[in-house]
C-alpha positions in Angstrom: 12.0 14.6 -6.9 13.3 15.2 -3.4 13.9 12.3 -1.1 11.0 11.4 1.1 11.9 10.2 4.6 9.6 8.4 7.0 6.3 9.7 5.6 3.4 8.2 7.3 0.4 7.3 5.1 -2.9 6.2 6.8 -5.8 4.6 5.1 -8.5 2.0 5.9 -9.2 -1.5 4.6 -12.5 -3.0 5.6 -12.7 -0.5 8.4 -9.3 -1.4 9.8 -6.7 1.4 10.2 -3.5 0.8 8.2 -0.4 2.9 8.5 2.6 2.7 6.1 6.0 4.3 6.6 7.1 5.4 3.1 10.6 6.4 2.0 12.0 7.4 -1.4 15.7 7.7 -1.7 17.3 8.5 -5.0 14.2 7.3 -6.8 13.8 4.0 -5.0 10.5 3.6 -3.2 10.1 1.6 -0.1 7.3 1.1 2.4 6.7 -0.9 5.6 3.4 -1.5 7.3 3.8 -0.1 10.9 0.2 -0.4 12.1 -2.6 -2.8 11.1 -2.4 -6.1 9.2 -3.4 -6.8 5.6 -1.5 -9.9 4.9 1.0 -7.9 2.8 4.4 -7.0 4.2 6.6 -4.2 3.0 7.2 -3.2 -0.6 10.2 -1.9 -2.5 10.8 -0.7 -6.0 8.6 0.4 -8.8 8.4 3.6 -10.9 6.0 6.3 -9.6 5.9 9.9 -10.6 4.7 11.2 -7.2 4.0 10.2 -3.6 0.3 10.3 -4.6 0.8 7.7 -7.3 2.8 5.5 -4.9 0.3 5.7 -2.1 -2.6 4.9 -4.5 -0.8 1.8 -5.7 0.0 0.7 -2.2 -3.6 1.1 -1.0 -4.8 -0.9 -4.0 -2.2 -3.7 -3.4 -2.9 -3.9 0.4 -6.7 -3.9 -0.2 -6.4 -6.7 -2.8 -4.2 -8.8 -0.5 -6.5 -8.3 2.5 -9.6 -9.2 0.4 -7.8 -12.2 -1.1 -6.9 -13.7 2.3 -10.1 -12.8 4.1 -12.8 -13.0 1.5 -11.5 -15.1 -1.3 -10.0 -14.8 -4.7 -13.2 -14.1 -6.6 -14.2 -11.3 -4.2 -10.7 -9.7 -4.4 -10.7 -9.9 -8.2 -14.2 -8.4 -8.5 -13.1 -5.4 -6.3 -10.3 -4.5 -8.7 -12.9 -3.4 -11.3 -14.8 -1.1 -8.9 
């Protein structure tokens, strides 16, 4: 896979716009939240086959953390199965 430098990925959590800055250098994934707040900071590491796989995992993580801190553990856990 080619390196990915400063890719912006935008998604929403509970109607709030979230923007991640994503990099992949030599197979090492890293992302930082540059707009919005979910309660989750940046992320580094993991094995993903594609940018799509990485962004899906990040969206899931940020959504879980947001729901956990704003709506409680039971709600966040229930949302994982949807």
